[in-house]
C-alpha positions in Angstrom: -51.1 -37.3 3.0 -50.5 -34.0 4.7 -51.2 -30.7 2.9 -50.7 -27.4 4.6 -51.4 -24.1 2.8 -50.6 -20.6 4.2 -51.3 -21.8 7.7 -51.3 -18.9 10.2 -52.0 -18.7 13.9 -52.1 -15.4 15.8 -52.4 -14.8 19.6 -53.4 -11.2 19.7 -50.1 -9.4 18.7 -48.0 -12.6 18.6 -47.7 -14.6 15.4 -47.1 -18.3 16.2 -47.3 -19.4 12.6 -46.9 -17.1 9.6 -48.1 -18.4 6.3 -46.6 -21.9 6.5 -47.1 -24.2 3.5 -45.8 -27.8 2.9 -46.9 -31.3 1.8 -45.9 -34.7 3.1 -46.2 -37.8 0.8 -47.5 -41.2 1.7 -45.1 -43.3 3.8 -42.6 -40.5 4.5 -41.1 -39.7 7.9 -40.6 -35.9 8.0 -39.1 -34.0 10.8 -40.4 -30.6 12.0 -37.2 -29.0 13.3 -36.7 -25.7 15.1 -35.8 -24.0 18.4 -38.2 -23.8 21.3 -41.0 -21.3 20.4 -40.6 -21.9 16.6 -44.2 -22.9 16.2 -43.8 -26.7 15.9 -46.3 -27.7 18.6 -48.8 -25.1 17.3 -48.6 -26.6 13.8 -49.0 -30.2 15.1 -51.9 -29.2 17.3 -53.7 -27.6 14.4 -53.2 -30.7 12.3 -54.4 -32.9 15.1 -57.6 -30.8 15.4 -57.0 -29.6 19.0 -56.3 -26.0 18.0 -58.0 -23.7 15.6 -56.0 -21.7 13.0 -56.4 -18.0 12.3 -56.2 -18.6 8.5 -55.0 -21.1 5.9 -55.9 -24.7 5.2 -54.7 -28.1 6.4 -55.7 -31.5 5.1 -54.9 -35.0 6.5 -55.4 -38.0 4.2 -57.5 -35.8 1.9 -59.8 -34.4 4.6 -59.9 -30.8 5.6 -59.1 -30.7 9.4 -61.5 -27.7 9.8 -64.3 -28.7 7.5 -64.2 -32.5 8.1 -62.6 -32.8 11.6 -64.0 -36.3 12.4 -63.0 -37.8 9.1 -59.5 -36.3 9.5 -59.1 -37.6 13.1 -60.1 -41.1 12.1 -57.1 -41.2 9.9 -54.7 -39.7 12.3 -52.8 -41.0 15.4 -51.6 -38.2 17.7 -48.9 -38.2 20.4 -48.6 -35.0 22.3 -45.3 -34.0 24.0 -46.7 -35.4 27.2 -48.6 -38.6 26.4 -52.1 -38.6 27.9 -51.8 -41.6 30.1 -53.5 -42.6 33.3 -50.6 -43.8 35.6 -52.9 -45.9 37.8 -53.9 -48.1 34.8 -52.0 -51.0 33.3 -50.9 -50.6 29.7 -53.6 -52.9 28.6 -56.3 -51.0 30.4 -55.0 -47.7 29.0 -55.0 -49.0 25.4 -58.5 -50.6 25.8 -59.8 -47.3 27.2 -58.2 -45.3 24.3 -59.6 -47.9 21.7 -63.1 -47.2 23.1 -62.6 -43.4 22.8 -61.5 -44.0 19.2 -64.8 -45.8 18.5 -63.3 -49.2 17.8 -65.9 -52.0 18.2 -65.8 -53.9 21.5 -65.1 -57.2 19.7 -62.1 -55.7 18.0 -60.5 -53.9 20.9 -58.5 -56.8 22.4 -57.0 -57.8 19.1 -56.2 -54.2 18.2 -54.6 -53.6 21.6 -52.3 -56.6 21.1 -51.4 -55.5 17.6 -50.6 -51.9 18.6 -48.6 -53.1 21.6 -46.5 -55.4 19.4 -45.8 -52.6 16.9 -44.7 -50.3 19.7 -42.7 -52.9 21.6 -44.7 -52.9 24.8 -46.4 -56.3 24.5 -44.4 -57.7 27.4 -45.6 -54.8 29.6 -49.3 -55.0 28.9 -50.2 -55.9 32.4 -47.8 -53.6 34.2 -49.0 -50.4 35.8 -48.0 -47.3 33.7 -46.8 -45.4 36.7 -44.2 -48.1 37.3 -42.8 -47.9 33.8 -39.6 -46.1 32.7 -40.1 -42.9 30.7 -39.1 -44.7 27.6 -41.8 -47.3 28.0 -44.4 -44.6 28.8 -43.4 -43.0 25.4 -43.8 -46.4 23.7 -47.2 -46.7 25.3 -48.2 -43.3 24.0 -47.0 -44.4 20.5 -49.0 -47.6 20.9 -52.1 -45.5 21.7 -51.5 -43.4 18.6 -51.3 -46.6 16.5 -54.7 -47.9 17.6 -56.9 -48.2 14.6 -54.0 -48.3 12.2 -54.2 -44.7 11.2 -52.6 -43.6 7.9 -51.0 -40.5 9.5 -49.0 -40.3 12.7 -48.2 -36.9 14.4 -45.6 -37.2 17.1 -44.6 -34.1 19.2 -41.1 -34.5 20.7 -41.4 -38.3 21.2 -37.9 -38.6 22.6 -37.8 -35.6 25.0 -36.3 -36.5 28.4 -35.1 -40.0 27.3 -31.6 -41.3 28.1 -29.4 -42.2 25.1 -30.4 -45.8 25.1 -34.1 -45.1 25.3 -33.7 -42.5 22.7 -32.1 -44.9 20.2 -34.9 -47.5 20.9 -37.7 -45.0 20.4 -36.0 -43.6 17.3 -35.7 -47.1 15.8 -39.4 -47.6 16.6 -40.3 -44.4 14.7 -38.2 -45.4 11.7 -39.9 -48.8 11.6 -43.3 -47.0 11.0 -42.2 -45.6 7.6 -44.0 -46.9 4.6 -47.1 -48.2 6.4 -47.7 -44.8 8.0 -46.9 -41.2 7.1 -45.1 -39.7 10.1 -44.6 -36.0 11.0 -42.3 -35.8 14.0 -41.5 -32.6 15.9 -38.1 -32.1 17.6 -35.7 -29.3 18.5 -32.7 -31.6 18.2 -30.8 -31.6 14.9 -29.3 -35.1 15.5 -32.8 -36.5 16.2 -34.2 -35.2 12.9 -31.1 -36.3 11.0 -31.2 -39.9 12.2 -34.9 -40.5 12.2 -36.3 -38.5 9.2 -36.1 -38.6 5.4 -36.7 -34.9 5.0 -36.9 -32.0 7.4 -39.0 -28.8 7.8 -37.1 -26.0 9.5 -39.2 -23.5 11.4 -38.1 -20.4 13.3 -40.2 -17.6 14.6 -43.3 -19.2 13.1 -42.0 -19.1 9.5 -40.9 -22.0 7.3 -37.2 -21.5 6.5 -36.5 -24.6 4.4 -37.8 -28.1 3.6 -35.4 -30.6 2.2 -33.2 -33.7 2.9 -30.2 -33.1 5.2 -27.7 -33.4 2.3 -29.8 -30.9 0.4 -29.8 -28.4 3.3 -26.0 -28.8 3.7 -25.4 -28.3 0.0 -27.5 -25.2 -0.1 -26.5 -23.5 3.1 -22.9 -24.8 3.5 -21.7 -25.2 -0.1 -18.6 -27.3 -0.3 -19.0 -28.8 3.1 -19.8 -32.5 3.9 -21.4 -33.7 7.1 -21.4 -37.3 8.1 -24.6 -37.8 9.9 -23.7 -41.4 10.8 -21.0 -40.2 13.2 -23.8 -39.3 15.6 -25.1 -42.9 15.5 -21.6 -44.3 16.1 -21.2 -42.2 19.2 -24.6 -43.4 20.6 -23.7 -47.0 19.7 -20.5 -46.7 21.7 -22.4 -45.4 24.7 -24.9 -48.3 24.4 -22.0 -50.8 24.4 -20.7 -49.1 27.5 -24.0 -49.2 29.4 -25.1 -52.6 27.9 -21.9 -54.7 27.5 -22.3 -57.9 25.6 -22.7 -61.1 27.6 -19.5 -63.1 28.4 -18.6 -65.8 25.9 -19.5 -69.3 26.9 -16.5 -71.3 28.4 
C-alpha cells in the first residue's frame, strides 16, 4: 500500500532524506521512529503530496504521488502534527467542510461525517465548538477528518504529541483499532509510543533509514541476548489511569 524507493530530499546543502526505501503492506500499522530532525515529517509530507522530493519514487495504493497526485490523495487520509482545524466551528461543521474539500457528494456528507465521528470517538462532541475541546478530542477530530471518505491509507504525524497519559492511551487505542481496514503510517519520536501502537517500526536518523523490523527483531539484532518486556510500559500507564480515574464505589 505504501512503496518508497530511494527517496531523497535536499534543502541546498542539507539532506533531509537520503535514499530512503521501504514498503508497507495492506492493513499494517507501521511506526516511523526517530529523534527530532530525523526526517520523519519530511517523508510523511512527501507521501501526502504537500512537499516535492528531490529524487526517488513514492506510491500510495499503487499510485505514484508525483505522477498521479490526485489519485494518490483520494486514497489517503492525512493528519499533520497540528491538525488543520477551525476552532470557531463545531466538530460537525468542520467535518462537513472537510468532506466538501475532499469532493464527497452533498447527499453523502452527513452520513460520512457521522461514520467518521463514530470511528474516531467524537460522535458525542459533534455539536461542540472545537476551541472548547480538550487537546485529546481535537486530535480525535483531526483523525475523524482524515477518515472521511474511508481512505485505504492513513498518514499520522505525531498524533499523540502534547497529550496527557490518559489522552495518549485513548488515542493510541483508537489508532490500533484502525488496523486491518486501513494501512497506517504513524510518525513519533517516542520509543514507547511506537512499541505499543505499531506492528513494525522504521527507524530514521539524520535522514537515513537505519532499520525496519518488529521491536523483538530490533532487540534481537542490536541487543543480542537481551529481552525487553514492552508490556511494562502499558502496565505503568494503566496504573496512572487507575489513579486519575478511580473505579466507581461499589453499590451498598
